[in-house]
N, C-alpha and C positions, 0 to 999 in steps of 0.2 A: 597389325595387331601389336599390342604392348608386349605380350609374352614373346612374340617373335623377335622383338628388338633387344630383349635381354641377352646379355652375353652368355655363352655356354659356360656352365660352371663345371669345374673338375668334379669327379666322383666323390672325392674326400670332402670337399666343401659342401656338396649336396647332402651328403650323409649327416654332416654337422648341423646343417640347417633343419633337416628333418627331426633331429634329436631335440633341437631348441623348440621347434613348434610343438612337438609332443610334450615337452616339459611345461610349456605355457598352457597348453590345453589341460594337462593334468592338474596344474595349480588352480586354474579356474574351476575345474570340476570339483577339486577337493574343497575349495573355499565355499562353493555353492552347496555342496553336500553337507558340510559342517554347519553352515548357517541354517539350512532348512530343517535339519534334524535336531538342533539343540533344544532340549525340553525346558519349559518354565516350571520350576519347582516352587510350590506354595506351601509353606509349613503351617499346619493348623495351629491356632492359638492354644497354648497350654492352659489347662484348668487351674485356677488359683488354689493355693493350699487352704484347706478348710479348717476352721477351729474345731476342737473336739465337740462331739455331740453332747448337749447338756440335757441330762435326765432330771425331771422333776418328780417329786413324791408329794401327792396331795392326800392328807390324812383327814378323814371325816370325823364328825362328832358322834357320840354315843355313850357318854358318861363312863360307867365302869367297863363297858365293852372296849374302851380305848386301849386297854392293856393288849389287845390283839395287835395293835400297831407295832408293839415291841417285837412280837413274833415275826411279823412281816419283815421288819428291818433286819432281824437276825438272819433270815434266809437270804435276803438280798446281799448282805455283806459276805455271808459264807460262800456265795456263788459268784462273787466278783462283780456284782452289779453296783457300779459307782453312782450314787445319787449326788447331784450337784446343787439342787435348790429344793427347799422344803416349804410347803404351805400347810396350815392347819386350821381347823374349825373346832371350837369347844375342846373336847378331850383330845382331839387331834392336834390342837395348838399346844397342849401341855407336852405331849410326846415329841412333837415337832421342835419345840424350843429346846428340849434336852438334846435331841439329835443334832440340831443345827449348832449348838454350843460346843460340840466336839465329843459328846459321850457316844460310846459305841453301844450296841444292843445289849451286851452282857452287863455293862455298867448300869444301863437303864433297868434291866431286870433286877439287879441287886437293889436298886433304889425302890423299885416297885414292891419288892417283897418286904422291904423294911418300912414302907410307908404305913403310918397310922392315920387312917382317913378321918378319925374323929378330931385330930388336931387341925383339920382344915374347915371344920364346921363352926365358924365364928358367928353364931346366931345373934341377931340384934332383936331384943324383945319388943322394942317399940316400932318395929317395921313389919309387924304381923308374922313374926317368926321366920323371916327370910334370912338366908345366909348372907353375911356382909360381903365376903370374898377377899378381905384384906389378908387373911391368913394364907389363902392360896397365892396371892401376889407375892407375899414375903417368902413363902416356900420356894416358889419358882426362882426368884432372884437369888436366894441363898444357894440353891443347887447349881446355878450356872455362874456363880461368882459375880453376880450383878452386871453381867455383860449387857449392854444395850443391843437392840436388834441389829443396828448397822455394823456392829463389831463381831457378829457371830462368825463361826468358822465357815458356815454355809449360808448363802442368802436365805432369809426366812421371812415369812409373812403370816400374821395372825389375822383371821377374818372375823369381824364383828358386824353388828347391825345398829345403825343410828335409830334411836327410839323415836325421835320426832318426825323423821321422814321415811323410815323404813329402808334407807339406802344401804347398800353393802359398803363397808369400809375395810380397807386392807392396810393394816399397820406394818410398815417396813422400816421404821426407825423409832427411837425413843425407849421408854421403860418397858423391858420385855415382860416382866411380871404383870404390869398393869395391862398391857395389850392382851396377854393370855387370860387374865381375869375378865376383861371385857368380852373376849371371844367365848368364854365359858359361862357367862351369866345367864343361865337358863331362866326364862320368864316364869315367875311364880315360885321359884326356888331361891334364886339369888337376887339381891338388890341390883338395879341398874347401876352401871359404873359411870361416875362423873369424871370426864377428862376435859379440862378446859371449860367451855360453856355448853358442852353437849353430853348427853347420856347415851350409853350403849348397852345392848343386850347381846345374847348369844348369836354367833354368826350362823348357826344352823337355821335360823329363821329365814335367811335369804340364800345361803350357800352351804348346804349340808356337807358337800365334799368339794373343797376349794380348787377345782381344776383350773379355772380361769386365773386365779391368783398365782398358781404355779407358772402359767404362761406369762403373766406379767413380770415374773422374776427372770424370764429369759429361757424357760425350758423349751427344748425342741421336741421332746417326747415326755408325756406325763403318765405316770403309774398312779392310779387312784385307788384308795383303800376305803371301801364302803362298809361301815359297821352299823348303819342305821337300822332301827327297828322296822319291821315290815308288818303290815296288817295281816293278822293270823286267820282271817276269815270268819271270826265270831263277832257278834254284835253286843257291845257292852250295854249295861243297863243303868249303872250309876252315873251321876253327873261327872265325876272325876274321870271315869273310864271313857265317857263320850268325848270329853274335851281332849284327853290324851290320844284317843283314836283319831280324832279330827286333825290334830297337830301332826300325827304320824303320817296320815294320808297326804297332807299338804307337803310335808318334807319329802315324801316319795316322789311326788310330781316334780318338785323343784330339782331334786337330786338327779332324776332321770334325764332331765334336759342338760344339766352340766356334765354328767358322767358320759354322755354321748360324745363329748369333745375330748375325752381321754383316749390314748392309744391302748391302754391296758387297764382293766378294772379287776381288782382283787376283792373278793367278798368272803371274809371269814364267817364260818357258821356259828354266830354268837347270838342268834335271835332269842335263844332260851335264857340268856344271861340278863338279869334285871339291871336297870340303870344304876342301882346303888348296891349291887351284889359284889362288893369289893373282895369278899372271901373267895370268889371264883376267878381271881386274877390269873392264877396259873393255868386254869382251863382256857381262859381267853388268849393268853400268850401262845398256848399250844395250837389253838385253832388258827391263829395268825400264821404260825409256822406252816401248818398243813396247807392253808390256802395259797401262800406264797410259793411253796414248793410245787404245787400243782400248776401254778401260773408261769413257771420258769420257761417252758418251751414257747409260750405266747410272747413273753417278754423278749426273749432272744430273737424271735422272728420279727417283732416290731422294731427292735434296734437295727437289725440288718436292713429292713425295708427303709427305715429312716435314713440310714447312712447312704444307701443306694440312691434314694430320691434326692438327697442333698448334693451328691456328686453329679448327678445328671442335671440338676438345676444350675449348679455352678458352671458346668461345661457349656450349657446353652447360653448362659449369661456371658461367658468369656468369648464364645464365638460371635455373639451379637455385638459385643463391644470391640471386636478386633477390626482394624482398618481393612477396607476392601482392596485386595491386591489385583490390579488389572494385569492381564498377560502382557509381557513385553512384545512390542511389534517385531515381526521377523524381518531382519535386514537381508533381503534376497540379493546377493551379490552375483551378478552374471559374469563378472570379470570385464576387463576393458581390452580385450585382445585386438590385435590389428586386423584379425579376420572379421570380427564383428563390425569394426569401423568401416572396413572396405565393402561389407555386404549391406546394401541399402535395405534389403528385406529383413535382415537380422536386427537392424537398429530399432525398428518399430514393433518387433515381435516381442511379446512378454517372455521373460526368461523363467526358468524353473520347470 
């Protein structure tokens, strides 16, 4: 036998050999244990930084009822609701132009109180008594220091209707007063506005509350202000009353479809204010304040939901775009001890 032929070792040498063997075995075990238990850490992709939420304000048409828009803006400003983009139809385009130019609500109220509406009635006798609208255009441009739309403090859009095709037109550049005049040219009251080779009338014909225009300006969340007249439940008898009621019903149907695309709708109670009742401007402003104040909880909830939805969407997008990290293969090191080399059974046996 091989072991019988080995020389007898002194006790001291035998002890040293046992220590070395134990050390080798311990090193192999340690290496094997460290390698098997080493975790693979995969760091999740961080969500990208989001730009601030852009809030849009869509101001609807309603002639003298439009003073209510000023009250709404007063309450939004007083409660820290920052509006980033503004769209307006008809009377809403008038207030929207002032607001987008940099006027705050108190300054707008001062201008509203000082306004002499008779100075805006530039009636042309040879056009059947229709208001020309040039006085309104000049008034707007004077009040905003002749800023073109593209140079407003806030992105602004005035919505009008092409008379030849009935298409909605959104003015986002050019002569602000002219765009507001086109947006405010109520059929049968104002002459159509000629811009270039086309004629335009009131935007309320196709977009009573311009929610979609605010989206086009980049709004993530839209607060709409609806001051349109509602059918009162009575049946008019005269021809003028029938026409007015028919237009009102048509506007209600169109407005309902577009208003459904706004996150928040504010409805000041101004149905009793007539379209030319400028003497009731203070009452309209007050109703706007009341309606906006009542809507504040809904506005704050909508903002919080929009922020949460944007964060979740950005996180999902970041995770989908992150590269797939495959777990690193485990390097199972069984060691290369002389015991394993000498043992024919251990050489073929899986380690670990």
